[in-house]
All heavy atoms as TSV, in Angstrom:
chain	resi	resn	atom	element	x	y	z
A	1	MET	N	N	-7.700	-15.737	5.802
A	1	MET	CA	C	-8.299	-15.576	4.488
A	1	MET	C	C	-7.911	-14.175	3.990
A	1	MET	O	O	-7.978	-13.181	4.716
A	1	MET	CB	C	-9.776	-15.733	4.589
A	1	MET	CG	C	-10.483	-15.553	3.263
A	1	MET	SD	S	-12.254	-15.846	3.339
A	1	MET	CE	C	-12.277	-17.598	3.473
A	2	ILE	N	N	-7.540	-14.084	2.746
A	2	ILE	CA	C	-7.157	-12.805	2.134
A	2	ILE	C	C	-8.238	-12.432	1.133
A	2	ILE	O	O	-8.577	-13.201	0.243
A	2	ILE	CB	C	-5.795	-12.905	1.426
A	2	ILE	CG1	C	-4.705	-13.233	2.435
A	2	ILE	CG2	C	-5.469	-11.613	0.719
A	2	ILE	CD1	C	-3.357	-13.516	1.838
A	3	TYR	N	N	-8.758	-11.244	1.286
A	3	TYR	CA	C	-9.751	-10.715	0.383
A	3	TYR	C	C	-9.103	-9.760	-0.584
A	3	TYR	O	O	-8.133	-9.103	-0.256
A	3	TYR	CB	C	-10.859	-9.973	1.152
A	3	TYR	CG	C	-11.641	-10.881	2.065
A	3	TYR	CD1	C	-11.319	-10.907	3.413
A	3	TYR	CD2	C	-12.670	-11.665	1.585
A	3	TYR	CE1	C	-12.014	-11.746	4.282
A	3	TYR	CE2	C	-13.357	-12.486	2.447
A	3	TYR	CZ	C	-13.037	-12.508	3.794
A	3	TYR	OH	O	-13.731	-13.318	4.629
A	4	HIS	N	N	-9.635	-9.667	-1.784
A	4	HIS	CA	C	-9.145	-8.713	-2.773
A	4	HIS	C	C	-10.319	-7.907	-3.261
A	4	HIS	O	O	-11.327	-8.493	-3.691
A	4	HIS	CB	C	-8.450	-9.430	-3.935
A	4	HIS	CG	C	-7.966	-8.476	-5.001
A	4	HIS	ND1	N	-6.873	-7.664	-4.820
A	4	HIS	CD2	C	-8.484	-8.184	-6.203
A	4	HIS	CE1	C	-6.694	-6.932	-5.900
A	4	HIS	NE2	N	-7.672	-7.222	-6.764
A	5	PHE	N	N	-10.195	-6.602	-3.177
A	5	PHE	CA	C	-11.251	-5.728	-3.637
A	5	PHE	C	C	-10.703	-4.908	-4.799
A	5	PHE	O	O	-9.663	-4.290	-4.682
A	5	PHE	CB	C	-11.735	-4.795	-2.515
A	5	PHE	CG	C	-12.823	-3.907	-2.933
A	5	PHE	CD1	C	-14.133	-4.382	-3.064
A	5	PHE	CD2	C	-12.613	-2.583	-3.235
A	5	PHE	CE1	C	-15.155	-3.559	-3.442
A	5	PHE	CE2	C	-13.640	-1.756	-3.612
A	5	PHE	CZ	C	-14.903	-2.248	-3.714
A	6	SER	N	N	-11.368	-4.936	-5.931
A	6	SER	CA	C	-10.850	-4.208	-7.111
A	6	SER	C	C	-11.916	-3.263	-7.641
A	6	SER	O	O	-12.964	-3.682	-8.132
A	6	SER	CB	C	-10.464	-5.204	-8.183
A	6	SER	OG	O	-9.963	-4.534	-9.303
A	7	ASN	N	N	-11.665	-1.978	-7.475
A	7	ASN	CA	C	-12.548	-0.926	-7.990
A	7	ASN	C	C	-11.614	0.224	-8.387
A	7	ASN	O	O	-10.929	0.773	-7.542
A	7	ASN	CB	C	-13.528	-0.504	-6.913
A	7	ASN	CG	C	-14.505	0.563	-7.392
A	7	ASN	OD1	O	-14.109	1.483	-8.136
A	7	ASN	ND2	N	-15.726	0.473	-6.980
A	8	SER	N	N	-11.591	0.568	-9.647
A	8	SER	CA	C	-10.638	1.545	-10.137
A	8	SER	C	C	-10.819	2.913	-9.485
A	8	SER	O	O	-9.823	3.619	-9.272
A	8	SER	CB	C	-10.695	1.665	-11.667
A	8	SER	OG	O	-11.979	2.114	-12.048
A	9	ILE	N	N	-12.012	3.309	-9.163
A	9	ILE	CA	C	-12.239	4.608	-8.562
A	9	ILE	C	C	-11.673	4.643	-7.144
A	9	ILE	O	O	-10.971	5.575	-6.752
A	9	ILE	CB	C	-13.761	4.964	-8.537
A	9	ILE	CG1	C	-14.245	5.130	-9.977
A	9	ILE	CG2	C	-14.008	6.210	-7.718
A	9	ILE	CD1	C	-15.746	5.258	-10.129
A	10	ILE	N	N	-11.943	3.604	-6.356
A	10	ILE	CA	C	-11.418	3.549	-5.005
A	10	ILE	C	C	-9.908	3.423	-4.999
A	10	ILE	O	O	-9.233	4.067	-4.220
A	10	ILE	CB	C	-12.068	2.370	-4.226
A	10	ILE	CG1	C	-13.550	2.717	-4.000
A	10	ILE	CG2	C	-11.367	2.130	-2.900
A	10	ILE	CD1	C	-14.364	1.598	-3.398
A	11	ALA	N	N	-9.369	2.628	-5.918
A	11	ALA	CA	C	-7.934	2.469	-6.029
A	11	ALA	C	C	-7.261	3.807	-6.349
A	11	ALA	O	O	-6.261	4.185	-5.731
A	11	ALA	CB	C	-7.563	1.435	-7.074
A	12	ARG	N	N	-7.826	4.548	-7.266
A	12	ARG	CA	C	-7.275	5.860	-7.651
A	12	ARG	C	C	-7.348	6.825	-6.469
A	12	ARG	O	O	-6.390	7.577	-6.202
A	12	ARG	CB	C	-8.062	6.401	-8.857
A	12	ARG	CG	C	-7.447	7.649	-9.443
A	12	ARG	CD	C	-8.182	8.108	-10.699
A	12	ARG	NE	N	-9.567	7.632	-10.726
A	12	ARG	CZ	C	-10.147	7.160	-11.807
A	12	ARG	NH1	N	-9.524	7.117	-12.946
A	12	ARG	NH2	N	-11.393	6.773	-11.759
A	13	GLN	N	N	-8.454	6.843	-5.735
A	13	GLN	CA	C	-8.564	7.711	-4.576
A	13	GLN	C	C	-7.589	7.315	-3.469
A	13	GLN	O	O	-7.001	8.192	-2.824
A	13	GLN	CB	C	-9.998	7.698	-4.037
A	13	GLN	CG	C	-10.973	8.376	-4.966
A	13	GLN	CD	C	-12.422	8.228	-4.490
A	13	GLN	OE1	O	-12.755	7.375	-3.691
A	13	GLN	NE2	N	-13.284	9.129	-4.991
A	14	ALA	N	N	-7.424	6.039	-3.247
A	14	ALA	CA	C	-6.473	5.589	-2.215
A	14	ALA	C	C	-5.056	5.985	-2.598
A	14	ALA	O	O	-4.280	6.481	-1.752
A	14	ALA	CB	C	-6.580	4.071	-2.036
A	15	LEU	N	N	-4.674	5.809	-3.883
A	15	LEU	CA	C	-3.343	6.198	-4.297
A	15	LEU	C	C	-3.136	7.710	-4.236
A	15	LEU	O	O	-2.037	8.181	-3.873
A	15	LEU	CB	C	-3.056	5.677	-5.709
A	15	LEU	CG	C	-2.921	4.179	-5.817
A	15	LEU	CD1	C	-2.800	3.738	-7.283
A	15	LEU	CD2	C	-1.727	3.672	-5.018
A	16	ALA	N	N	-4.169	8.467	-4.484
A	16	ALA	CA	C	-4.064	9.931	-4.357
A	16	ALA	C	C	-3.884	10.310	-2.887
A	16	ALA	O	O	-3.131	11.243	-2.575
A	16	ALA	CB	C	-5.322	10.618	-4.926
A	17	LEU	N	N	-4.534	9.612	-1.983
A	17	LEU	CA	C	-4.426	9.890	-0.555
A	17	LEU	C	C	-3.017	9.556	-0.032
A	17	LEU	O	O	-2.444	10.322	0.743
A	17	LEU	CB	C	-5.474	9.069	0.201
A	17	LEU	CG	C	-5.446	9.207	1.721
A	17	LEU	CD1	C	-5.842	10.627	2.147
A	17	LEU	CD2	C	-6.392	8.204	2.347
A	18	ILE	N	N	-2.464	8.425	-0.443
A	18	ILE	CA	C	-1.180	8.023	0.097
A	18	ILE	C	C	0.012	8.561	-0.704
A	18	ILE	O	O	1.143	8.421	-0.284
A	18	ILE	CB	C	-1.076	6.477	0.177
A	18	ILE	CG1	C	-1.017	5.854	-1.222
A	18	ILE	CG2	C	-2.169	5.921	1.048
A	18	ILE	CD1	C	-0.575	4.410	-1.187
A	19	GLY	N	N	-0.233	9.180	-1.861
A	19	GLY	CA	C	0.839	9.689	-2.700
A	19	GLY	C	C	1.877	10.529	-1.984
A	19	GLY	O	O	3.073	10.279	-2.076
A	20	PRO	N	N	1.450	11.567	-1.254
A	20	PRO	CA	C	2.416	12.391	-0.529
A	20	PRO	C	C	3.214	11.587	0.491
A	20	PRO	O	O	4.407	11.841	0.706
A	20	PRO	CB	C	1.561	13.459	0.155
A	20	PRO	CG	C	0.312	13.514	-0.650
A	20	PRO	CD	C	0.106	12.137	-1.174
A	21	GLU	N	N	2.595	10.618	1.125
A	21	GLU	CA	C	3.286	9.811	2.113
A	21	GLU	C	C	4.351	8.936	1.425
A	21	GLU	O	O	5.443	8.737	1.980
A	21	GLU	CB	C	2.318	8.924	2.895
A	21	GLU	CG	C	1.256	9.706	3.640
A	21	GLU	CD	C	1.836	10.663	4.660
A	21	GLU	OE1	O	2.883	10.378	5.242
A	21	GLU	OE2	O	1.200	11.698	4.889
A	22	LEU	N	N	4.052	8.439	0.227
A	22	LEU	CA	C	5.022	7.639	-0.513
A	22	LEU	C	C	6.239	8.486	-0.868
A	22	LEU	O	O	7.372	7.996	-0.806
A	22	LEU	CB	C	4.391	7.098	-1.802
A	22	LEU	CG	C	3.281	6.074	-1.634
A	22	LEU	CD1	C	2.727	5.706	-3.011
A	22	LEU	CD2	C	3.771	4.841	-0.910
A	23	GLN	N	N	6.033	9.717	-1.223
A	23	GLN	CA	C	7.134	10.595	-1.631
A	23	GLN	C	C	8.032	10.959	-0.446
A	23	GLN	O	O	9.219	11.182	-0.645
A	23	GLN	CB	C	6.580	11.847	-2.270
A	23	GLN	CG	C	5.886	11.592	-3.582
A	23	GLN	CD	C	5.223	12.813	-4.124
A	23	GLN	OE1	O	5.216	13.875	-3.515
A	23	GLN	NE2	N	4.610	12.710	-5.309
A	24	HIS	N	N	7.498	11.018	0.750
A	24	HIS	CA	C	8.280	11.460	1.895
A	24	HIS	C	C	8.851	10.322	2.758
A	24	HIS	O	O	9.629	10.566	3.660
A	24	HIS	CB	C	7.441	12.368	2.781
A	24	HIS	CG	C	7.111	13.677	2.121
A	24	HIS	ND1	N	5.903	13.905	1.474
A	24	HIS	CD2	C	7.845	14.789	1.947
A	24	HIS	CE1	C	5.915	15.116	0.968
A	24	HIS	NE2	N	7.105	15.670	1.223
A	25	ALA	N	N	8.445	9.081	2.472
A	25	ALA	CA	C	8.936	7.941	3.248
A	25	ALA	C	C	10.429	7.738	3.001
A	25	ALA	O	O	10.905	7.834	1.854
A	25	ALA	CB	C	8.169	6.699	2.907
A	26	THR	N	N	11.162	7.487	4.042
A	26	THR	CA	C	12.636	7.327	3.936
A	26	THR	C	C	13.049	5.870	3.896
A	26	THR	O	O	14.142	5.534	3.444
A	26	THR	CB	C	13.352	8.035	5.079
A	26	THR	OG1	O	12.857	7.487	6.329
A	26	THR	CG2	C	13.106	9.511	5.024
A	27	CYS	N	N	12.224	4.956	4.437
A	27	CYS	CA	C	12.553	3.528	4.462
A	27	CYS	C	C	11.253	2.745	4.574
A	27	CYS	O	O	10.176	3.306	4.712
A	27	CYS	CB	C	13.524	3.178	5.590
A	27	CYS	SG	S	12.810	3.454	7.236
A	28	GLY	N	N	11.355	1.415	4.547
A	28	GLY	CA	C	10.180	0.583	4.614
A	28	GLY	C	C	9.389	0.741	5.928
A	28	GLY	O	O	8.154	0.787	5.911
A	29	THR	N	N	10.108	0.879	7.037
A	29	THR	CA	C	9.454	1.043	8.312
A	29	THR	C	C	8.732	2.370	8.382
A	29	THR	O	O	7.588	2.479	8.868
A	29	THR	CB	C	10.470	0.960	9.472
A	29	THR	OG1	O	11.168	-0.296	9.363
A	29	THR	CG2	C	9.795	1.050	10.823
A	30	ASP	N	N	9.387	3.426	7.869
A	30	ASP	CA	C	8.767	4.747	7.830
A	30	ASP	C	C	7.512	4.721	6.956
A	30	ASP	O	O	6.485	5.308	7.288
A	30	ASP	CB	C	9.779	5.794	7.328
A	30	ASP	CG	C	9.213	7.215	7.343
A	30	ASP	OD1	O	8.424	7.521	8.250
A	30	ASP	OD2	O	9.605	7.991	6.452
A	31	LEU	N	N	7.596	4.014	5.828
A	31	LEU	CA	C	6.457	3.924	4.920
A	31	LEU	C	C	5.281	3.210	5.640
A	31	LEU	O	O	4.153	3.662	5.563
A	31	LEU	CB	C	6.836	3.166	3.662
A	31	LEU	CG	C	5.695	2.926	2.650
A	31	LEU	CD1	C	5.110	4.260	2.208
A	31	LEU	CD2	C	6.239	2.119	1.490
A	32	GLN	N	N	5.578	2.137	6.357
A	32	GLN	CA	C	4.496	1.436	7.066
A	32	GLN	C	C	3.844	2.319	8.109
A	32	GLN	O	O	2.618	2.326	8.265
A	32	GLN	CB	C	5.039	0.170	7.720
A	32	GLN	CG	C	5.221	-0.979	6.766
A	32	GLN	CD	C	5.639	-2.260	7.455
A	32	GLN	OE1	O	6.403	-2.224	8.411
A	32	GLN	NE2	N	5.121	-3.348	6.974
A	33	GLN	N	N	4.643	3.112	8.832
A	33	GLN	CA	C	4.075	4.019	9.841
A	33	GLN	C	C	3.239	5.103	9.196
A	33	GLN	O	O	2.152	5.442	9.693
A	33	GLN	CB	C	5.202	4.628	10.665
A	33	GLN	CG	C	5.901	3.650	11.555
A	33	GLN	CD	C	7.124	4.251	12.225
A	33	GLN	OE1	O	7.563	5.335	11.909
A	33	GLN	NE2	N	7.679	3.501	13.169
A	34	ARG	N	N	3.701	5.647	8.079
A	34	ARG	CA	C	2.950	6.688	7.395
A	34	ARG	C	C	1.635	6.125	6.849
A	34	ARG	O	O	0.581	6.784	6.928
A	34	ARG	CB	C	3.780	7.278	6.258
A	34	ARG	CG	C	4.905	8.161	6.753
A	34	ARG	CD	C	5.822	8.560	5.606
A	34	ARG	NE	N	6.876	9.438	6.042
A	34	ARG	CZ	C	6.797	10.754	6.130
A	34	ARG	NH1	N	5.681	11.366	5.795
A	34	ARG	NH2	N	7.807	11.464	6.552
A	35	LEU	N	N	1.670	4.924	6.269
A	35	LEU	CA	C	0.463	4.312	5.760
A	35	LEU	C	C	-0.503	3.999	6.874
A	35	LEU	O	O	-1.724	4.149	6.728
A	35	LEU	CB	C	0.790	3.058	4.951
A	35	LEU	CG	C	1.518	3.255	3.621
A	35	LEU	CD1	C	1.860	1.917	2.993
A	35	LEU	CD2	C	0.697	4.109	2.666
A	36	ALA	N	N	-0.002	3.526	8.015
A	36	ALA	CA	C	-0.845	3.159	9.139
A	36	ALA	C	C	-1.631	4.362	9.664
A	36	ALA	O	O	-2.786	4.224	10.051
A	36	ALA	CB	C	0.000	2.566	10.249
A	37	ARG	N	N	-1.033	5.555	9.626
A	37	ARG	CA	C	-1.764	6.758	10.040
A	37	ARG	C	C	-2.964	7.020	9.189
A	37	ARG	O	O	-3.930	7.668	9.628
A	37	ARG	CB	C	-0.832	7.964	10.032
A	37	ARG	CG	C	0.099	8.040	11.208
A	37	ARG	CD	C	0.916	9.256	11.164
A	37	ARG	NE	N	2.029	8.973	10.277
A	37	ARG	CZ	C	3.097	9.764	10.096
A	37	ARG	NH1	N	3.151	10.908	10.697
A	37	ARG	NH2	N	4.047	9.393	9.305
A	38	LEU	N	N	-2.942	6.536	7.949
A	38	LEU	CA	C	-4.047	6.735	7.014
A	38	LEU	C	C	-4.986	5.521	6.948
A	38	LEU	O	O	-5.935	5.524	6.185
A	38	LEU	CB	C	-3.521	7.056	5.633
A	38	LEU	CG	C	-2.666	8.325	5.527
A	38	LEU	CD1	C	-2.037	8.444	4.159
A	38	LEU	CD2	C	-3.514	9.551	5.825
A	39	GLY	N	N	-4.651	4.479	7.698
A	39	GLY	CA	C	-5.494	3.273	7.726
A	39	GLY	C	C	-5.116	2.253	6.683
A	39	GLY	O	O	-5.967	1.410	6.312
A	40	TYR	N	N	-3.886	2.306	6.183
A	40	TYR	CA	C	-3.435	1.345	5.167
A	40	TYR	C	C	-2.159	0.672	5.594
A	40	TYR	O	O	-1.501	1.061	6.565
A	40	TYR	CB	C	-3.145	2.091	3.837
A	40	TYR	CG	C	-4.401	2.609	3.188
A	40	TYR	CD1	C	-4.778	3.940	3.365
A	40	TYR	CD2	C	-5.222	1.800	2.413
A	40	TYR	CE1	C	-5.931	4.432	2.787
A	40	TYR	CE2	C	-6.365	2.282	1.816
A	40	TYR	CZ	C	-6.704	3.609	1.999
A	40	TYR	OH	O	-7.851	4.090	1.427
A	41	ASN	N	N	-1.771	-0.347	4.880
A	41	ASN	CA	C	-0.528	-1.061	5.057
A	41	ASN	C	C	-0.182	-1.637	3.692
A	41	ASN	O	O	-0.915	-1.450	2.739
A	41	ASN	CB	C	-0.652	-2.173	6.099
A	41	ASN	CG	C	0.697	-2.632	6.632
A	41	ASN	OD1	O	1.749	-2.163	6.208
A	41	ASN	ND2	N	0.644	-3.564	7.559
A	42	TYR	N	N	0.909	-2.368	3.609
A	42	TYR	CA	C	1.201	-3.086	2.360
A	42	TYR	C	C	1.615	-4.513	2.706
A	42	TYR	O	O	2.022	-4.795	3.807
A	42	TYR	CB	C	2.250	-2.383	1.509
A	42	TYR	CG	C	3.632	-2.328	2.122
A	42	TYR	CD1	C	4.510	-3.376	1.998
A	42	TYR	CD2	C	4.050	-1.167	2.799
A	42	TYR	CE1	C	5.762	-3.298	2.563
A	42	TYR	CE2	C	5.306	-1.111	3.348
A	42	TYR	CZ	C	6.165	-2.188	3.192
A	42	TYR	OH	O	7.421	-2.121	3.768
A	43	ARG	N	N	1.437	-5.366	1.713
A	43	ARG	CA	C	1.760	-6.765	1.882
A	43	ARG	C	C	2.413	-7.225	0.586
A	43	ARG	O	O	1.953	-6.928	-0.502
A	43	ARG	CB	C	0.498	-7.589	2.180
A	43	ARG	CG	C	0.730	-9.046	2.234
A	43	ARG	CD	C	-0.474	-9.904	2.564
A	43	ARG	NE	N	-1.725	-9.487	1.980
A	43	ARG	CZ	C	-2.801	-9.190	2.722
A	43	ARG	NH1	N	-2.767	-9.228	4.023
A	43	ARG	NH2	N	-3.927	-8.824	2.140
A	44	ASP	N	N	3.489	-8.054	0.709
A	44	ASP	CA	C	4.107	-8.655	-0.442
A	44	ASP	C	C	3.358	-9.927	-0.777
A	44	ASP	O	O	3.196	-10.798	0.066
A	44	ASP	CB	C	5.588	-8.954	-0.175
A	44	ASP	CG	C	6.397	-7.666	-0.033
A	44	ASP	OD1	O	6.100	-6.700	-0.739
A	44	ASP	OD2	O	7.330	-7.657	0.793
A	45	THR	N	N	2.888	-10.040	-2.002
A	45	THR	CA	C	2.104	-11.179	-2.448
A	45	THR	C	C	2.719	-11.735	-3.730
A	45	THR	O	O	3.597	-11.107	-4.316
A	45	THR	CB	C	0.632	-10.770	-2.751
A	45	THR	OG1	O	0.628	-9.928	-3.895
A	45	THR	CG2	C	-0.008	-10.039	-1.590
A	46	PRO	N	N	2.245	-12.882	-4.184
A	46	PRO	CA	C	2.739	-13.393	-5.473
A	46	PRO	C	C	2.453	-12.440	-6.645
A	46	PRO	O	O	3.131	-12.475	-7.650
A	46	PRO	CB	C	1.986	-14.731	-5.643
A	46	PRO	CG	C	1.617	-15.125	-4.263
A	46	PRO	CD	C	1.400	-13.861	-3.501
A	47	ARG	N	N	1.442	-11.571	-6.475
A	47	ARG	CA	C	1.098	-10.601	-7.507
A	47	ARG	C	C	1.902	-9.328	-7.390
A	47	ARG	O	O	1.699	-8.392	-8.151
A	47	ARG	CB	C	-0.400	-10.255	-7.431
A	47	ARG	CG	C	-1.277	-11.431	-7.731
A	47	ARG	CD	C	-2.723	-11.062	-7.531
A	47	ARG	NE	N	-2.888	-10.730	-6.111
A	47	ARG	CZ	C	-3.968	-10.212	-5.572
A	47	ARG	NH1	N	-4.989	-9.935	-6.322
A	47	ARG	NH2	N	-4.040	-9.954	-4.283
A	48	GLY	N	N	2.781	-9.245	-6.393
A	48	GLY	CA	C	3.561	-8.034	-6.135
A	48	GLY	C	C	3.139	-7.398	-4.828
A	48	GLY	O	O	2.348	-7.950	-4.066
A	49	ARG	N	N	3.688	-6.240	-4.565
A	49	ARG	CA	C	3.361	-5.524	-3.314
A	49	ARG	C	C	2.004	-4.860	-3.449
A	49	ARG	O	O	1.767	-4.082	-4.380
A	49	ARG	CB	C	4.440	-4.489	-3.020
A	49	ARG	CG	C	4.236	-3.809	-1.682
A	49	ARG	CD	C	5.430	-3.056	-1.265
A	49	ARG	NE	N	6.384	-3.997	-0.706
A	49	ARG	CZ	C	7.572	-3.684	-0.217
A	49	ARG	NH1	N	7.966	-2.451	-0.277
A	49	ARG	NH2	N	8.374	-4.598	0.253
A	50	MET	N	N	1.080	-5.189	-2.531
A	50	MET	CA	C	-0.268	-4.680	-2.605
A	50	MET	C	C	-0.556	-3.737	-1.444
A	50	MET	O	O	-0.138	-3.965	-0.302
A	50	MET	CB	C	-1.252	-5.841	-2.505
A	50	MET	CG	C	-1.169	-6.852	-3.626
A	50	MET	SD	S	-1.668	-6.205	-5.191
A	50	MET	CE	C	-3.386	-6.007	-4.988
A	51	LEU	N	N	-1.278	-2.650	-1.737
A	51	LEU	CA	C	-1.767	-1.735	-0.688
A	51	LEU	C	C	-2.962	-2.443	-0.070
A	51	LEU	O	O	-3.862	-2.931	-0.767
A	51	LEU	CB	C	-2.206	-0.423	-1.324
A	51	LEU	CG	C	-2.746	0.643	-0.367
A	51	LEU	CD1	C	-1.630	1.130	0.558
A	51	LEU	CD2	C	-3.356	1.774	-1.125
A	52	THR	N	N	-2.998	-2.513	1.263
A	52	THR	CA	C	-4.085	-3.173	1.967
A	52	THR	C	C	-4.720	-2.239	2.996
A	52	THR	O	O	-4.069	-1.290	3.432
A	52	THR	CB	C	-3.592	-4.452	2.713
A	52	THR	OG1	O	-2.632	-4.064	3.672
A	52	THR	CG2	C	-2.980	-5.435	1.738
A	53	THR	N	N	-5.958	-2.536	3.369
A	53	THR	CA	C	-6.633	-1.764	4.399
A	53	THR	C	C	-6.278	-2.332	5.763
A	53	THR	O	O	-5.958	-3.540	5.889
A	53	THR	CB	C	-8.138	-1.801	4.230
A	53	THR	OG1	O	-8.585	-3.152	4.339
A	53	THR	CG2	C	-8.556	-1.222	2.915
A	54	MET	N	N	-6.341	-1.481	6.770
A	54	MET	CA	C	-6.145	-1.946	8.145
A	54	MET	C	C	-7.471	-1.746	8.863
A	54	MET	O	O	-8.148	-0.768	8.609
A	54	MET	CB	C	-5.063	-1.123	8.848
A	54	MET	CG	C	-3.691	-1.439	8.348
A	54	MET	SD	S	-2.422	-0.417	9.121
A	54	MET	CE	C	-2.651	-0.728	10.840
A	55	PRO	N	N	-7.931	-2.580	9.696
A	55	PRO	CA	C	-7.319	-3.807	10.198
A	55	PRO	C	C	-7.726	-5.025	9.391
A	55	PRO	O	O	-7.320	-6.138	9.720
A	55	PRO	CB	C	-7.823	-3.892	11.622
A	55	PRO	CG	C	-9.210	-3.346	11.521
A	55	PRO	CD	C	-9.116	-2.238	10.487
A	56	HIS	N	N	-8.561	-4.879	8.355
A	56	HIS	CA	C	-9.139	-6.023	7.681
A	56	HIS	C	C	-8.208	-6.733	6.715
A	56	HIS	O	O	-8.414	-7.895	6.396
A	56	HIS	CB	C	-10.435	-5.588	6.940
A	56	HIS	CG	C	-11.385	-4.878	7.844
A	56	HIS	ND1	N	-11.943	-5.464	8.963
A	56	HIS	CD2	C	-11.829	-3.614	7.833
A	56	HIS	CE1	C	-12.730	-4.595	9.591
A	56	HIS	NE2	N	-12.675	-3.457	8.916
A	57	GLY	N	N	-7.196	-6.052	6.222
A	57	GLY	CA	C	-6.246	-6.665	5.332
A	57	GLY	C	C	-6.753	-6.914	3.914
A	57	GLY	O	O	-6.316	-7.810	3.221
A	58	VAL	N	N	-7.717	-6.107	3.480
A	58	VAL	CA	C	-8.256	-6.245	2.146
A	58	VAL	C	C	-7.302	-5.628	1.149
A	58	VAL	O	O	-6.928	-4.450	1.291
A	58	VAL	CB	C	-9.667	-5.586	2.045
A	58	VAL	CG1	C	-10.186	-5.638	0.624
A	58	VAL	CG2	C	-10.624	-6.211	3.012
A	59	ASP	N	N	-6.888	-6.370	0.116
A	59	ASP	CA	C	-6.022	-5.827	-0.942
A	59	ASP	C	C	-6.833	-4.792	-1.710
A	59	ASP	O	O	-7.911	-5.096	-2.234
A	59	ASP	CB	C	-5.552	-6.918	-1.878
A	59	ASP	CG	C	-4.563	-7.879	-1.191
A	59	ASP	OD1	O	-4.078	-7.549	-0.109
A	59	ASP	OD2	O	-4.309	-8.929	-1.793
A	60	VAL	N	N	-6.283	-3.573	-1.838
A	60	VAL	CA	C	-6.977	-2.490	-2.552
A	60	VAL	C	C	-6.444	-2.370	-3.963
A	60	VAL	O	O	-7.207	-2.387	-4.920
A	60	VAL	CB	C	-6.812	-1.163	-1.794
A	60	VAL	CG1	C	-7.480	-0.030	-2.577
A	60	VAL	CG2	C	-7.378	-1.255	-0.403
A	61	THR	N	N	-5.127	-2.237	-4.095
A	61	THR	CA	C	-4.514	-2.030	-5.404
A	61	THR	C	C	-3.019	-2.325	-5.327
A	61	THR	O	O	-2.459	-2.283	-4.235
A	61	THR	CB	C	-4.745	-0.567	-5.857
A	61	THR	OG1	O	-4.276	-0.376	-7.189
A	61	THR	CG2	C	-4.047	0.434	-4.956
A	62	PRO	N	N	-2.380	-2.636	-6.433
A	62	PRO	CA	C	-0.918	-2.772	-6.392
A	62	PRO	C	C	-0.281	-1.451	-6.040
A	62	PRO	O	O	-0.772	-0.373	-6.388
A	62	PRO	CB	C	-0.549	-3.184	-7.831
A	62	PRO	CG	C	-1.814	-3.719	-8.427
A	62	PRO	CD	C	-2.935	-2.993	-7.740
A	63	MET	N	N	0.839	-1.511	-5.352
A	63	MET	CA	C	1.587	-0.307	-4.999
A	63	MET	C	C	2.210	0.276	-6.265
A	63	MET	O	O	2.510	-0.470	-7.220
A	63	MET	CB	C	2.717	-0.622	-3.988
A	63	MET	CG	C	2.191	-1.043	-2.624
A	63	MET	SD	S	1.550	0.326	-1.661
A	63	MET	CE	C	3.062	1.098	-1.142
A	64	PRO	N	N	2.439	1.571	-6.317
A	64	PRO	CA	C	3.121	2.163	-7.467
A	64	PRO	C	C	4.483	1.505	-7.709
A	64	PRO	O	O	5.108	0.982	-6.796
A	64	PRO	CB	C	3.303	3.630	-7.062
A	64	PRO	CG	C	2.190	3.866	-6.079
A	64	PRO	CD	C	2.028	2.576	-5.351
A	65	ALA	N	N	4.953	1.542	-8.925
A	65	ALA	CA	C	6.140	0.806	-9.356
A	65	ALA	C	C	7.354	1.056	-8.462
A	65	ALA	O	O	8.120	0.144	-8.189
A	65	ALA	CB	C	6.468	1.141	-10.804
A	66	LEU	N	N	7.532	2.288	-8.057
A	66	LEU	CA	C	8.704	2.608	-7.218
A	66	LEU	C	C	8.711	1.851	-5.918
A	66	LEU	O	O	9.770	1.509	-5.369
A	66	LEU	CB	C	8.739	4.124	-6.942
A	66	LEU	CG	C	9.878	4.667	-6.110
A	66	LEU	CD1	C	11.202	4.381	-6.800
A	66	LEU	CD2	C	9.722	6.155	-5.897
A	67	TYR	N	N	7.564	1.492	-5.416
A	67	TYR	CA	C	7.447	0.778	-4.144
A	67	TYR	C	C	6.970	-0.650	-4.310
A	67	TYR	O	O	6.658	-1.312	-3.343
A	67	TYR	CB	C	6.471	1.533	-3.224
A	67	TYR	CG	C	6.943	2.947	-2.978
A	67	TYR	CD1	C	6.461	3.952	-3.747
A	67	TYR	CD2	C	7.927	3.202	-2.036
A	67	TYR	CE1	C	6.919	5.245	-3.534
A	67	TYR	CE2	C	8.383	4.505	-1.849
A	67	TYR	CZ	C	7.868	5.513	-2.624
A	67	TYR	OH	O	8.341	6.786	-2.437
A	68	ALA	N	N	6.975	-1.148	-5.541
A	68	ALA	CA	C	6.433	-2.482	-5.814
A	68	ALA	C	C	7.372	-3.583	-5.365
A	68	ALA	O	O	6.931	-4.635	-4.963
A	68	ALA	CB	C	6.110	-2.634	-7.289
A	69	ALA	N	N	8.679	-3.373	-5.459
A	69	ALA	CA	C	9.644	-4.432	-5.098
A	69	ALA	C	C	10.046	-4.273	-3.631
A	69	ALA	O	O	10.182	-3.193	-3.125
A	69	ALA	CB	C	10.871	-4.326	-6.000
A	70	PRO	N	N	10.216	-5.398	-2.952
A	70	PRO	CA	C	10.703	-5.333	-1.567
A	70	PRO	C	C	12.054	-4.618	-1.514
A	70	PRO	O	O	12.896	-4.803	-2.378
A	70	PRO	CB	C	10.837	-6.780	-1.161
A	70	PRO	CG	C	9.980	-7.557	-2.089
A	70	PRO	CD	C	9.990	-6.765	-3.386
A	71	SER	N	N	12.191	-3.800	-0.502
A	71	SER	CA	C	13.455	-3.043	-0.366
A	71	SER	C	C	14.551	-3.978	0.138
A	71	SER	O	O	14.289	-4.907	0.886
A	71	SER	CB	C	13.287	-1.861	0.594
A	71	SER	OG	O	12.813	-2.322	1.832
A	72	THR	N	N	15.780	-3.701	-0.272
A	72	THR	CA	C	16.916	-4.490	0.125
A	72	THR	C	C	17.629	-3.793	1.295
A	72	THR	O	O	17.647	-2.544	1.338
A	72	THR	CB	C	17.880	-4.716	-1.024
A	72	THR	OG1	O	18.294	-3.444	-1.516
A	72	THR	CG2	C	17.232	-5.538	-2.131
A	73	PRO	N	N	18.246	-4.555	2.207
A	73	PRO	CA	C	18.932	-3.920	3.327
A	73	PRO	C	C	20.185	-3.159	2.913
A	73	PRO	O	O	20.760	-3.344	1.939
A	73	PRO	CB	C	19.278	-5.091	4.243
A	73	PRO	CG	C	19.097	-6.314	3.449
A	73	PRO	CD	C	18.268	-5.972	2.262
C-alpha cells in the first residue's frame, strides 16, 4: 500500500533539508545514498518522481524539476 501525505509546510521543510544533497549528487545512486542518510528516498510514480520517507515509503512531495525525470544511462 502506498500512502501519500500532503502538507505544504512539511514539504517545504523536507525540500530545504535535502536541497544541498540534491546539488551535490553526481548520479542516481549517489542521490539515493545521500537521501537515505537523511531518512528519505525517491520513487518513480505515475505522478512523477516523488520524495518518500524511509522506511515507511510515504510520498512527501514531488521532487524538484531537475530531478523529476528518471535519469538515462
